[in-house]
KOLKEKE-285360 format. One record per residue (C-alpha): residue number from 1; x, y, z. Coordinates in nm, 2 decimals. Layout:
! KOLKEKE-285360
> NUM X Y Z
...
END
This chain:
! KOLKEKE-285360
> 1 -1.23 0.66 -3.13
> 2 -1.13 0.30 -3.10
> 3 -1.15 0.14 -2.73
> 4 -0.72 0.14 -2.72
> 5 -0.70 0.49 -2.79
> 6 -0.77 0.63 -2.45
> 7 -0.67 1.01 -2.45
> 8 -0.36 1.10 -2.22
> 9 -0.49 1.20 -1.89
> 10 -0.80 0.98 -1.89
> 11 -0.84 0.87 -1.55
> 12 -0.97 0.55 -1.65
> 13 -0.69 0.45 -1.86
> 14 -0.47 0.11 -1.82
> 15 -0.34 0.22 -1.48
> 16 -0.68 0.21 -1.35
> 17 -0.92 -0.08 -1.48
> 18 -1.19 -0.09 -1.23
> 19 -1.42 -0.37 -1.21
> 20 -1.80 -0.39 -1.26
> 21 -2.10 -0.58 -1.37
> 22 -2.28 -0.46 -1.70
> 23 -2.54 -0.58 -1.94
> 24 -2.48 -0.50 -2.32
> 25 -2.72 -0.33 -2.52
> 26 -3.06 -0.53 -2.58
> 27 -2.94 -0.79 -2.34
> 28 -3.02 -0.88 -1.98
> 29 -2.73 -1.11 -1.94
> 30 -2.49 -0.98 -1.67
> 31 -2.12 -0.98 -1.73
> 32 -1.78 -0.89 -1.54
> 33 -1.62 -0.58 -1.70
> 34 -1.35 -0.34 -1.67
> 35 -1.36 0.01 -1.76
> 36 -1.10 0.14 -2.02
> 37 -1.19 0.51 -2.10
> 38 -1.55 0.57 -2.22
> 39 -1.56 0.15 -2.30
> 40 -1.62 -0.16 -2.12
> 41 -1.44 -0.44 -2.18
> 42 -1.64 -0.80 -2.16
> 43 -1.37 -0.93 -1.93
> 44 -1.51 -1.30 -1.94
> 45 -1.52 -1.29 -2.32
> 46 -1.17 -1.18 -2.34
> 47 -1.06 -1.44 -2.09
> 48 -1.23 -1.72 -2.31
> 49 -1.12 -1.59 -2.64
> 50 -0.76 -1.55 -2.51
> 51 -0.78 -1.92 -2.33
> 52 -0.70 -1.78 -2.03
> 53 -0.74 -1.99 -1.69
> 54 -0.93 -1.71 -1.51
> 55 -1.22 -1.76 -1.73
> 56 -1.40 -1.97 -1.46
> 57 -1.36 -1.61 -1.25
> 58 -1.46 -1.36 -1.52
> 59 -1.73 -1.56 -1.71
> 60 -1.96 -1.50 -1.41
> 61 -2.26 -1.24 -1.36
> 62 -2.10 -1.13 -1.04
> 63 -1.77 -1.02 -0.88
> 64 -1.81 -1.25 -0.61
> 65 -1.64 -1.53 -0.72
> 66 -1.33 -1.31 -0.83
> 67 -1.36 -1.15 -0.50
> 68 -1.32 -1.51 -0.30
> 69 -1.01 -1.62 -0.50
> 70 -0.80 -1.39 -0.28
> 71 -0.49 -1.17 -0.33
> 72 -0.25 -1.37 -0.55
> 73 -0.53 -1.42 -0.80
> 74 -0.63 -1.07 -0.80
> 75 -0.28 -0.97 -0.89
> 76 -0.26 -1.23 -1.18
> 77 -0.60 -1.12 -1.31
> 78 -0.49 -0.75 -1.32
> 79 -0.17 -0.86 -1.47
> 80 -0.35 -1.02 -1.75
> 81 -0.59 -0.75 -1.81
> 82 -0.34 -0.50 -1.84
> 83 -0.17 -0.70 -2.08
> 84 -0.49 -0.75 -2.29
> 85 -0.58 -0.39 -2.34
> 86 -0.20 -0.27 -2.40
> 87 -0.03 -0.53 -2.59
> 88 -0.08 -0.51 -2.99
> 89 -0.07 -0.89 -3.00
> 90 -0.42 -0.88 -2.84
> 91 -0.57 -0.60 -3.01
> 92 -0.77 -0.82 -3.31
> 93 -0.90 -1.06 -3.05
> 94 -0.98 -0.79 -2.78
> 95 -1.14 -0.51 -2.97
> 96 -1.45 -0.67 -3.04
> 97 -1.54 -0.73 -2.70
> 98 -1.55 -0.35 -2.58
> 99 -1.90 -0.19 -2.55
> 100 -1.94 0.17 -2.55
> 101 -2.00 0.29 -2.18
> 102 -2.33 0.49 -2.31
> 103 -2.48 0.18 -2.41
> 104 -2.47 -0.06 -2.15
> 105 -2.68 -0.12 -1.81
> 106 -2.46 -0.12 -1.50
> 107 -2.55 -0.32 -1.19
> 108 -2.45 -0.36 -0.83
> 109 -2.10 -0.53 -0.90
> 110 -2.12 -0.77 -0.63
> 111 -2.36 -0.94 -0.38
> 112 -2.33 -0.77 -0.05
> 113 -2.30 -1.00 0.23
> 114 -2.28 -0.77 0.54
> 115 -2.28 -0.39 0.54
> 116 -2.11 -0.20 0.84
> 117 -2.05 0.20 0.86
> 118 -1.82 0.38 1.06
> 119 -1.76 0.73 1.20
> 120 -1.39 0.77 1.14
> 121 -1.36 1.16 1.04
> 122 -1.25 1.40 1.36
> 123 -1.36 1.68 1.15
> 124 -1.71 1.53 1.10
> 125 -1.75 1.39 1.44
> 126 -1.64 1.74 1.61
> 127 -1.89 1.90 1.39
> 128 -2.18 1.67 1.49
> 129 -2.08 1.69 1.84
> 130 -2.08 2.08 1.83
> 131 -2.42 2.07 1.68
> 132 -2.59 1.82 1.89
> 133 -2.40 1.88 2.22
> 134 -2.30 2.26 2.20
> 135 -2.25 2.28 2.56
> 136 -2.00 1.97 2.60
> 137 -1.66 2.03 2.74
> 138 -1.54 1.80 2.44
> 139 -1.70 1.77 2.11
> 140 -1.57 1.41 2.09
> 141 -1.75 1.13 2.30
> 142 -1.47 0.97 2.53
> 143 -1.42 0.65 2.32
> 144 -1.37 0.82 2.00
> 145 -0.98 0.85 2.00
> 146 -0.94 0.51 2.14
> 147 -1.15 0.28 1.88
> 148 -1.34 0.33 1.54
> 149 -1.68 0.38 1.64
> 150 -1.93 0.19 1.38
> 151 -2.26 0.00 1.36
> 152 -2.40 -0.27 1.13
> 153 -2.63 -0.14 0.86
> 154 -2.86 -0.33 0.62
> 155 -2.69 -0.49 0.31
> 156 -3.03 -0.56 0.13
> 157 -3.06 -0.18 0.08
> 158 -2.74 -0.12 -0.08
> 159 -2.81 -0.05 -0.42
> 160 -2.59 0.07 -0.72
> 161 -2.55 0.43 -0.87
> 162 -2.83 0.57 -1.06
> 163 -3.07 0.40 -0.87
> 164 -3.36 0.66 -0.72
> 165 -3.39 0.69 -0.33
> 166 -3.74 0.70 -0.25
> 167 -3.78 0.94 0.08
> 168 -3.82 0.74 0.38
> 169 -4.10 0.79 0.64
> 170 -4.08 0.71 1.01
> 171 -4.14 0.86 1.36
> 172 -4.00 1.21 1.42
> 173 -4.04 1.44 1.75
> 174 -3.91 1.78 1.72
> 175 -3.83 1.98 2.06
> 176 -4.17 2.15 2.05
> 177 -4.37 1.88 1.94
> 178 -4.58 1.71 2.28
> 179 -4.58 1.35 2.10
> 180 -4.39 1.19 1.80
> 181 -4.55 1.20 1.46
> 182 -4.51 0.96 1.17
> 183 -4.46 1.10 0.81
> 184 -4.20 1.16 0.53
> 185 -3.84 1.27 0.65
> 186 -3.82 1.67 0.63
> 187 -3.42 1.67 0.70
> 188 -3.30 1.39 0.43
> 189 -2.93 1.43 0.42
> 190 -2.61 1.26 0.23
> 191 -2.28 1.12 0.36
> 192 -2.00 1.14 0.13
> 193 -1.79 0.81 0.22
> 194 -1.55 0.54 0.07
> 195 -1.65 0.19 0.09
> 196 -1.41 -0.10 0.13
> 197 -1.50 -0.42 -0.05
> 198 -1.38 -0.74 0.12
> 199 -1.30 -1.02 -0.07
> 200 -1.13 -1.31 0.07
> 201 -1.31 -1.46 0.39
> 202 -1.16 -1.50 0.73
> 203 -1.24 -1.79 1.00
> 204 -1.47 -1.71 1.31
> 205 -1.25 -1.65 1.60
> 206 -0.95 -1.53 1.42
> 207 -0.89 -1.15 1.43
> 208 -0.76 -0.99 1.12
> 209 -0.47 -0.79 1.21
> 210 -0.35 -0.44 1.05
> 211 -0.10 -0.64 0.85
> 212 -0.33 -0.88 0.67
> 213 -0.56 -0.57 0.55
> 214 -0.44 -0.62 0.19
> 215 -0.51 -1.00 0.19
> 216 -0.88 -0.94 0.26
> 217 -1.00 -0.63 0.10
> 218 -1.03 -0.62 -0.29
> 219 -1.08 -0.25 -0.37
> 220 -1.26 0.08 -0.28
> 221 -1.58 0.23 -0.42
> 222 -1.74 0.56 -0.35
> 223 -2.05 0.53 -0.12
> 224 -2.34 0.76 -0.02
> 225 -2.51 0.65 0.29
> 226 -2.81 0.85 0.27
> 227 -2.94 0.97 0.62
> 228 -3.30 1.10 0.77
> 229 -3.16 1.33 1.02
> 230 -3.53 1.37 1.19
> 231 -3.58 1.01 1.22
> 232 -3.25 0.94 1.34
> 233 -3.25 1.21 1.61
> 234 -3.56 1.05 1.81
> 235 -3.47 0.69 1.73
> 236 -3.10 0.68 1.80
> 237 -3.08 0.66 2.18
> 238 -2.96 0.43 2.32
> 239 -2.88 0.18 2.04
> 240 -2.78 0.41 1.76
> 241 -2.89 0.44 1.37
> 242 -3.18 0.24 1.26
> 243 -3.45 0.34 1.01
> 244 -3.30 0.66 0.95
> 245 -3.00 0.48 0.78
> 246 -3.13 0.15 0.66
> 247 -3.36 0.26 0.37
> 248 -3.07 0.34 0.12
> 249 -2.71 0.33 0.09
> 250 -2.58 0.39 -0.28
> 251 -2.24 0.24 -0.43
> 252 -2.06 0.31 -0.75
> 253 -2.09 0.06 -1.02
> 254 -1.71 0.05 -1.05
> 255 -1.48 -0.13 -0.80
> 256 -1.11 0.02 -0.80
> 257 -0.86 -0.24 -0.69
> 258 -0.62 -0.16 -0.42
> 259 -0.34 -0.22 -0.67
> 260 -0.45 0.08 -0.88
> 261 -0.41 0.30 -0.59
> 262 -0.06 0.22 -0.48
> 263 0.05 0.58 -0.55
> 264 -0.22 0.74 -0.32
> 265 -0.13 0.57 0.00
> 266 -0.05 0.81 0.25
> 267 0.02 0.82 0.63
> 268 -0.29 0.91 0.83
> 269 -0.32 1.23 1.05
> 270 -0.07 1.22 1.37
> 271 -0.24 1.05 1.66
> 272 -0.32 1.23 1.97
> 273 -0.37 0.93 2.21
> 274 -0.20 0.61 2.24
> 275 -0.33 0.33 2.05
> 276 -0.39 -0.04 2.17
> 277 -0.18 -0.29 2.02
> 278 -0.42 -0.45 1.78
> 279 -0.49 -0.06 1.65
> 280 -0.15 0.06 1.65
> 281 -0.04 0.14 1.28
> 282 0.29 0.34 1.38
> 283 0.50 0.01 1.46
> 284 0.73 -0.14 1.21
> 285 0.60 -0.37 0.95
> 286 0.26 -0.19 0.92
> 287 0.23 -0.01 0.60
> 288 0.06 0.34 0.61
> 289 -0.32 0.27 0.60
> 290 -0.44 0.62 0.45
> 291 -0.55 0.71 0.10
> 292 -0.54 1.02 -0.05
> 293 -0.84 1.04 -0.25
> 294 -1.04 1.39 -0.36
> 295 -1.39 1.39 -0.35
> 296 -1.67 1.61 -0.49
> 297 -2.01 1.63 -0.37
> 298 -2.25 1.81 -0.63
> 299 -2.63 1.88 -0.59
> 300 -2.82 1.92 -0.94
> 301 -2.47 1.95 -1.10
> 302 -2.34 2.23 -0.86
> 303 -2.05 2.13 -0.64
> 304 -2.12 2.22 -0.28
> 305 -1.82 2.01 -0.09
> 306 -1.46 1.86 -0.16
> 307 -1.38 1.65 0.13
> 308 -1.02 1.51 0.14
> 309 -1.01 1.12 0.23
> 310 -0.63 1.17 0.34
> 311 -0.76 1.36 0.66
> 312 -0.95 1.04 0.80
> 313 -0.82 0.96 1.16
> 314 -0.89 0.60 1.15
> 315 -0.80 0.41 0.83
> 316 -0.95 0.12 0.68
> 317 -0.72 -0.14 0.78
> 318 -0.80 -0.03 1.14
> 319 -1.15 -0.04 1.10
> 320 -1.10 -0.40 0.95
> 321 -0.88 -0.49 1.25
> 322 -1.16 -0.36 1.51
> 323 -1.44 -0.51 1.32
> 324 -1.30 -0.85 1.32
> 325 -1.10 -0.84 1.68
> 326 -1.38 -0.99 1.88
> 327 -1.35 -1.30 1.66
> 328 -1.63 -1.18 1.42
> 329 -1.53 -1.34 1.07
> 330 -1.55 -1.18 0.71
> 331 -1.76 -1.30 0.44
> 332 -1.70 -1.25 0.05
> 333 -1.88 -0.96 -0.02
> 334 -1.87 -0.77 0.31
> 335 -1.89 -0.39 0.26
> 336 -1.76 -0.14 0.52
> 337 -1.81 0.24 0.51
> 338 -1.57 0.48 0.63
> 339 -1.83 0.70 0.77
> 340 -1.89 1.07 0.65
> 341 -1.59 1.23 0.50
> 342 -1.51 1.58 0.61
> 343 -1.22 1.81 0.62
> 344 -1.11 2.12 0.83
> 345 -1.27 2.39 0.59
> 346 -1.61 2.49 0.55
> 347 -1.61 2.36 0.19
> 348 -1.47 2.04 0.26
> 349 -1.79 1.90 0.48
> 350 -1.92 1.56 0.36
> 351 -2.28 1.62 0.47
> 352 -2.58 1.87 0.45
> 353 -2.56 1.84 0.83
> 354 -2.24 2.02 0.85
> 355 -2.26 2.23 0.55
> 356 -2.57 2.39 0.65
> 357 -2.51 2.36 1.03
> 358 -2.83 2.16 1.10
> 359 -3.03 2.39 0.88
> 360 -2.94 2.71 1.01
> 361 -2.73 2.83 0.73
> 362 -2.90 2.72 0.41
> 363 -2.69 2.65 0.07
> 364 -2.72 2.89 -0.22
> 365 -2.76 2.68 -0.53
> 366 -2.86 2.80 -0.87
> 367 -3.20 2.65 -0.84
> 368 -3.26 2.79 -0.50
> 369 -3.16 2.74 -0.12
> 370 -3.13 2.41 0.05
> 371 -3.08 2.31 0.42
> 372 -3.17 1.93 0.34
> 373 -3.28 1.77 0.03
> 374 -3.60 1.81 -0.18
> 375 -3.77 1.56 -0.38
> 376 -3.62 1.58 -0.72
> 377 -3.29 1.68 -0.61
> 378 -2.99 1.46 -0.77
> 379 -2.67 1.42 -0.58
> 380 -2.33 1.31 -0.72
> 381 -2.01 1.20 -0.56
> 382 -1.72 1.18 -0.78
> 383 -1.35 1.14 -0.69
> 384 -1.00 1.09 -0.82
> 385 -0.65 0.97 -0.66
> 386 -0.30 1.06 -0.76
> 387 -0.12 0.76 -0.98
> 388 0.20 0.72 -1.13
> 389 0.38 1.00 -1.33
> 390 0.10 1.26 -1.24
> 391 -0.19 1.06 -1.38
> 392 -0.53 1.05 -1.19
> 393 -0.69 0.72 -1.11
> 394 -1.06 0.79 -1.13
> 395 -1.31 0.63 -0.90
> 396 -1.65 0.57 -1.06
> 397 -1.92 0.81 -0.98
> 398 -2.24 0.76 -0.73
> 399 -2.54 0.93 -0.82
> 400 -2.90 0.92 -0.69
> 401 -3.22 1.12 -0.72
> 402 -3.47 1.18 -0.44
> 403 -3.82 1.08 -0.53
> 404 -4.13 1.10 -0.35
> 405 -4.22 0.80 -0.11
END
């Protein structure tokens, strides 16, 4: 089937056009591409062939130059790309620049500057609180309804979908152990998340307000923040996650631009506590910051959870505002994760910690029971969002196989 003839209902039609970086078959050269159906368009090659002024941004081995160009340029480039793949006048020029998706190698699409992970799902936070603090009067910590809780992660271990995840080793100490022991994690977990990719940087000392979210955030991707729960339980007091979270964070090879998700924007859940002004998204002039994304989590091809992103208490705009309110600056390529996405129902929980209630209730899979991940397990996250006229907007999958350390 010619690349232009995308089947009706394909979630990667011209209404989507996510960005990635690929190498054609038989080559190691990296090129910026956009996905159309089951093909990849060499965006830089198309820009050069059509005499586009954006060739200097698209003819690069990474998305960072395009990310840094800012919102106005993002809109111009997207408008051109839609024209290149839909206007019959461009067909003869553009068609030879498509590559079958099955024949290319996909790479990490941007150079990650900094990585921050949040904890923005009330359902996930309450589940974790009930598991680890069963006798507490409130399963949430006192600060949770007043600010988006987060921590700085490790940018150097953000990897593209398809990269194997080596089981980490570290210290752990069970309740009955007299002293800590060292060895491979025996409670390796997933966290189904959404990542926000920052494009335009900001100045040090200048907070980014809620109204400026779309001026700085280029797009979204799926993200799996792998977690070693046993290592984390021993090390996290008092400074929070460290080795248990820094060994691998998997992201999709495709970045969906915010403009492709206009019809998926929704209001976040009703807030139960008054918000400080810099986080108050109920005031006039601030657009709804939520997104209606439907996520599926599969282990070895078997769906175990379907977390709804629309239930997230804190939005990406609020997370960005909080991340910069102290004057911390943004850099092109910054990545921040939403935190585990979980809904109110049992089948909507975005981690094995919750799905098995910390190992108490094993999952029944076709290939056996699971409490936490075993070597050889393959975890795959997929998602879609509602688009115009009933169409779906697909988000690129995130997959990773656990291998022995």
